[in-house]
C-alpha positions as CSV (number, residue, x, y, z in Angstrom):
1,M,-7.4,11.8,16.7
2,H,-8.3,15.4,16.9
3,N,-10.7,17.3,19.2
4,F,-13.1,20.0,18.2
5,E,-15.3,22.1,20.4
6,F,-19.0,22.0,20.0
7,F,-21.1,23.9,22.5
8,D,-18.2,23.8,25.0
9,L,-17.9,20.0,24.8
10,K,-14.7,18.4,23.6
11,I,-15.7,15.6,21.2
12,P,-13.0,13.3,19.8
13,F,-13.0,13.4,16.0
14,I,-11.3,10.7,14.0
15,F,-10.3,11.3,10.4
16,F,-10.9,8.3,8.1
17,I,-9.2,7.8,4.8
18,F,-10.9,5.4,2.5
19,Y,-9.2,3.6,-0.3
20,T,-10.7,1.5,-3.0
21,F,-8.7,-1.4,-4.4
22,Y,-9.7,-3.8,-7.1
23,I,-7.9,-7.0,-6.5
24,V,-7.9,-10.0,-8.9
25,T,-8.2,-13.1,-6.7
26,M,-8.5,-15.9,-9.2
27,L,-4.9,-16.0,-10.3
28,M,-5.0,-19.7,-11.1
29,V,-8.2,-21.0,-12.6
30,Q,-7.6,-24.5,-11.1
31,I,-7.5,-23.2,-7.5
32,D,-10.4,-21.4,-5.8
33,S,-9.7,-18.2,-3.9
34,Y,-11.7,-17.2,-0.9
35,S,-9.2,-14.8,0.6
36,A,-8.4,-11.4,-0.8
37,F,-4.7,-12.1,0.0
38,Y,-4.0,-15.6,-1.3
39,D,-5.5,-18.4,-3.3
40,N,-6.7,-21.4,-1.3
41,G,-3.5,-23.3,-1.8
42,H,-1.4,-20.3,-0.7
43,I,0.5,-20.7,-4.0
44,S,-0.2,-17.2,-5.4
45,Q,-0.5,-13.9,-3.5
46,T,-2.6,-11.0,-4.6
47,E,-1.2,-7.5,-4.6
48,L,-3.4,-6.4,-1.6
49,H,-0.8,-6.8,1.1
50,D,1.7,-4.8,-0.9
51,L,-0.8,-2.0,-1.5
52,L,-1.7,-1.9,2.2
53,T,2.0,-1.9,3.3
54,A,2.9,0.9,0.8
55,R,0.2,3.1,2.4
56,N,1.0,2.1,6.0
57,I,-2.4,0.6,6.5
58,G,-2.5,-1.9,9.3
59,T,-6.2,-2.0,10.3
60,L,-8.9,-3.5,8.1
61,Y,-12.6,-3.6,8.4
62,I,-13.7,-6.6,6.4
63,V,-17.3,-6.9,5.4
64,G,-19.3,-9.3,3.2
65,L,-22.2,-11.7,3.0
66,A,-20.5,-15.0,3.4
67,T,-18.6,-14.8,6.8
68,D,-17.9,-18.5,6.7
69,Y,-15.9,-18.2,3.4
70,C,-14.6,-15.0,1.9
71,V,-14.7,-12.8,5.0
72,Y,-13.4,-15.5,7.3
73,Y,-10.4,-16.5,5.0
74,T,-9.5,-12.8,4.3
75,A,-9.5,-12.0,8.1
76,L,-7.5,-15.2,8.8
77,D,-4.8,-14.3,6.2
78,A,-4.8,-10.7,7.3
79,S,-4.0,-11.8,10.8
80,K,-1.2,-14.1,9.6
81,L,0.3,-11.2,7.7
82,G,0.3,-9.1,11.0
83,L,-2.7,-6.9,10.1
84,V,-5.5,-6.1,12.6
85,S,-9.0,-6.9,11.2
86,S,-12.5,-6.6,12.5
């Protein structure tokens, strides 16, 4: 966090770095995949966790339309992997 002065006020300013990853989630056609990290059977893992770890990313903002499926299971798996999500 950095501060910059604007009309004699110190305002906190946070630098955000945005990454775009394209992750293939249907690694096995026979098993559905709601999570961005694993298939539903937790048999296959996508490369997302490795990509985040390599870049020291520990906080995720997960958005989507179906919070009862894809968003929910991605947030759940992120938590199990030790990542902070909201």
